[in-house]
Backbone as CSV, one residue per row, in Angstrom:
resi,resn,N_x,N_y,N_z,CA_x,CA_y,CA_z,C_x,C_y,C_z
1,MET,14.431,16.914,-6.910,13.595,16.885,-5.852,14.904,16.693,-4.667
2,PRO,14.221,17.322,-4.190,14.866,17.940,-2.108,14.650,15.933,-1.432
3,PRO,15.850,15.910,-0.925,15.909,14.776,-0.196,14.646,14.730,0.803
4,LEU,14.093,13.194,1.174,13.065,13.197,2.106,13.524,13.574,3.420
5,ASP,12.803,14.586,3.838,12.843,14.619,5.589,12.444,13.148,6.139
6,ARG,13.527,12.816,7.073,13.282,11.555,8.183,11.711,11.849,8.903
7,ALA,11.695,12.847,9.209,10.438,13.017,10.334,9.282,12.852,9.666
8,VAL,9.732,13.334,8.168,7.867,13.334,7.461,7.649,11.949,6.972
9,LEU,9.074,11.141,6.207,8.946,9.813,6.223,8.216,9.081,7.599
10,HIS,8.891,9.252,8.674,8.520,8.742,9.737,6.945,8.827,10.052
11,ASP,6.754,10.050,10.130,4.734,10.427,10.183,4.122,9.635,9.332
12,HIS,4.250,9.970,7.962,3.326,9.258,7.124,3.205,7.698,7.273
13,LEU,4.878,7.220,7.410,4.702,5.603,7.805,3.846,5.386,8.854
14,ALA,3.710,5.922,9.948,3.363,5.794,11.304,1.885,5.963,11.466
15,ALA,1.447,7.017,10.478,-0.469,7.082,9.947,-0.603,6.596,9.198
16,LEU,0.397,5.331,7.794,-0.318,4.457,7.195,-0.544,5.251,6.076
17,ARG,-0.024,6.757,5.954,-0.748,7.525,5.012,0.647,7.468,3.780
18,PHE,0.212,6.494,2.925,1.181,5.762,2.027,0.927,6.941,0.637
19,SER,-0.191,6.624,0.454,-0.404,7.399,-0.648,0.130,9.130,-0.651
20,GLU,0.018,9.666,0.436,0.527,11.074,0.517,2.417,10.864,0.564
21,LEU,2.682,9.952,1.155,3.905,10.052,0.783,4.356,9.940,-0.540
22,PHE,4.069,8.716,-1.171,4.345,8.597,-2.361,4.346,9.672,-3.192
23,THR,3.128,10.617,-3.324,2.421,11.469,-4.301,3.117,12.961,-3.834
24,GLN,3.274,13.038,-2.824,3.366,14.100,-2.301,5.085,14.300,-1.751
25,ASP,5.161,13.413,-1.329,6.718,13.981,-0.807,7.702,13.148,-2.025
26,MET,7.297,11.994,-2.304,8.158,11.673,-3.389,8.191,11.532,-5.142
27,GLY,7.041,12.327,-5.494,6.697,12.632,-6.790,5.891,11.542,-7.655
28,TRP,5.434,10.927,-6.946,4.624,9.775,-7.544,3.286,10.509,-8.112
29,ASP,2.550,9.640,-9.025,1.389,9.808,-9.368,0.478,9.234,-8.969
30,TRP,-0.655,10.280,-8.286,-2.073,9.223,-7.797,-2.608,8.268,-8.914
31,PRO,-3.275,7.422,-8.341,-3.977,6.533,-8.911,-5.599,7.066,-9.543
32,ALA,-5.584,6.538,-10.589,-6.910,7.148,-11.097,-8.028,5.993,-11.653
33,GLY,-9.107,6.434,-12.050,-10.329,5.415,-12.322,-10.003,4.215,-11.368
34,ALA,-9.886,2.936,-12.256,-10.540,1.599,-11.687,-9.259,1.361,-11.021
35,ASN,-8.067,1.701,-11.118,-6.763,1.971,-10.271,-6.958,2.040,-8.770
36,ALA,-8.115,3.305,-8.663,-7.954,3.612,-7.243,-8.724,2.593,-6.522
37,ASN,-9.540,1.716,-7.039,-10.517,0.933,-6.118,-9.745,-0.107,-5.551
38,PRO,-10.539,-0.508,-4.483,-9.903,-1.995,-3.690,-10.163,-2.936,-4.512
39,PHE,-9.694,-4.173,-4.882,-10.006,-5.214,-5.271,-9.271,-6.483,-4.110
40,PRO,-10.284,-7.205,-3.270,-9.909,-8.397,-2.753,-9.339,-9.520,-2.932
41,ILE,-8.324,-10.242,-1.972,-8.414,-11.235,-2.602,-8.377,-12.399,-1.550
42,THR,-8.743,-13.280,-1.739,-8.639,-14.506,-0.469,-8.052,-15.472,-0.368
43,MET,-7.112,-15.640,0.785,-6.257,-16.793,1.002,-6.459,-17.203,2.348
44,GLU,-6.225,-18.803,2.247,-6.528,-19.340,3.722,-7.369,-19.084,4.644
45,GLY,-8.864,-18.498,3.662,-9.994,-18.211,4.453,-10.085,-16.983,5.052
46,ARG,-9.068,-15.496,4.382,-9.017,-14.363,5.064,-9.281,-13.502,3.709
47,VAL,-9.611,-12.818,3.561,-9.784,-11.858,2.765,-8.914,-10.351,2.883
48,PHE,-8.233,-10.442,1.959,-7.065,-9.144,1.754,-7.632,-8.038,0.858
49,GLU,-7.837,-7.231,1.392,-7.838,-5.539,0.508,-6.784,-5.040,-0.109
50,PHE,-6.307,-5.098,-1.511,-5.138,-4.189,-1.918,-5.840,-2.842,-2.524
51,ARG,-4.807,-2.178,-2.263,-5.562,-0.713,-2.869,-4.086,-0.093,-3.324
52,THR,-4.570,-0.029,-5.142,-3.191,1.133,-5.411,-3.430,2.374,-4.908
53,VAL,-2.061,3.078,-4.473,-1.994,4.174,-3.616,-0.985,5.010,-4.288
54,ALA,-0.291,4.484,-5.120,0.817,5.645,-5.900,1.003,4.818,-7.507
55,HIS,0.878,5.552,-8.436,1.949,4.503,-9.207,2.952,5.887,-10.124
56,LYS,3.891,5.273,-11.132,4.955,5.678,-11.131,5.542,5.050,-12.652
57,ARG,4.815,5.319,-13.815,5.730,4.391,-15.321,5.387,3.483,-14.784
58,GLY,4.626,2.997,-15.021,3.586,1.624,-14.887,4.180,0.863,-14.151
59,VAL,4.579,1.175,-12.602,5.320,0.781,-11.495,3.839,1.038,-10.499
60,GLY,3.438,0.214,-9.811,2.175,0.600,-8.905,2.612,0.476,-7.168
61,VAL,2.181,0.907,-6.427,2.434,0.375,-5.299,1.500,0.306,-4.769
62,LEU,0.940,-0.559,-4.087,-0.080,-1.437,-2.949,-0.094,-1.533,-1.966
63,HIS,-1.394,-1.522,-1.232,-1.278,-1.155,0.326,-1.860,-2.622,0.310
64,CYS,-1.905,-3.463,1.240,-2.555,-4.518,1.578,-3.214,-4.475,3.069
65,MET,-4.613,-4.743,3.200,-4.912,-5.126,4.502,-5.681,-5.762,4.875
66,PRO,-5.835,-6.933,5.816,-6.736,-7.615,5.728,-8.077,-6.924,6.243
67,ARG,-9.290,-7.740,5.810,-10.570,-6.972,6.042,-11.283,-7.569,7.164
68,ASP,-10.593,-8.454,7.884,-11.173,-8.561,9.325,-9.875,-8.256,10.261
69,PRO,-9.651,-8.076,11.053,-8.564,-7.710,12.018,-8.096,-9.015,12.711
70,GLY,-7.171,-9.415,13.236,-6.245,-10.645,13.192,-5.353,-10.252,13.658
71,PRO,-4.029,-11.552,13.759,-3.083,-11.701,13.817,-2.318,-11.409,12.763
72,LEU,-1.087,-10.745,12.689,-0.394,-11.161,11.538,0.074,-12.414,10.604
73,PRO,-0.563,-12.112,9.142,-0.540,-13.658,8.838,0.844,-14.065,8.780
74,PRO,1.394,-15.421,8.632,2.674,-16.413,8.658,3.608,-16.082,7.602
75,PRO,4.381,-16.152,7.449,5.344,-15.090,7.004,5.195,-16.252,5.203
76,SER,4.888,-17.432,5.037,4.588,-18.347,4.027,3.206,-17.523,3.352
77,LEU,2.383,-17.247,3.950,0.854,-16.814,3.532,1.431,-15.123,3.227
78,ARG,2.301,-14.336,3.941,2.718,-12.859,3.256,3.438,-12.944,2.269
79,GLY,4.250,-14.132,2.051,5.381,-13.958,0.965,4.062,-14.617,-0.329
80,ARG,3.076,-15.373,-0.285,1.962,-15.447,-1.340,1.321,-14.865,-1.995
81,LEU,1.174,-13.600,-0.808,0.160,-12.071,-1.109,1.011,-11.064,-1.803
82,GLU,2.556,-11.423,-2.155,3.515,-10.373,-2.294,3.628,-10.752,-4.086
83,ARG,3.294,-11.917,-3.964,3.425,-12.556,-5.597,2.083,-12.521,-6.375
């Protein structure tokens, strides 16, 4: 696989095109079936939706977005969401 072009990487990240970055440019697989559907998690009164954007050999890449706009969660909440 050729090295990833920095401009392409920057464009995908800036546009939040994580699926395209992982599947088209990095060779990961598209999620299939139920894995492609978002699943909500509620913490501290806020709902966050997680969506699998790509996977490779049992490892998934999740994109987490709050359902409602608001400030970035504090580091303690972000850490709990990562687990």
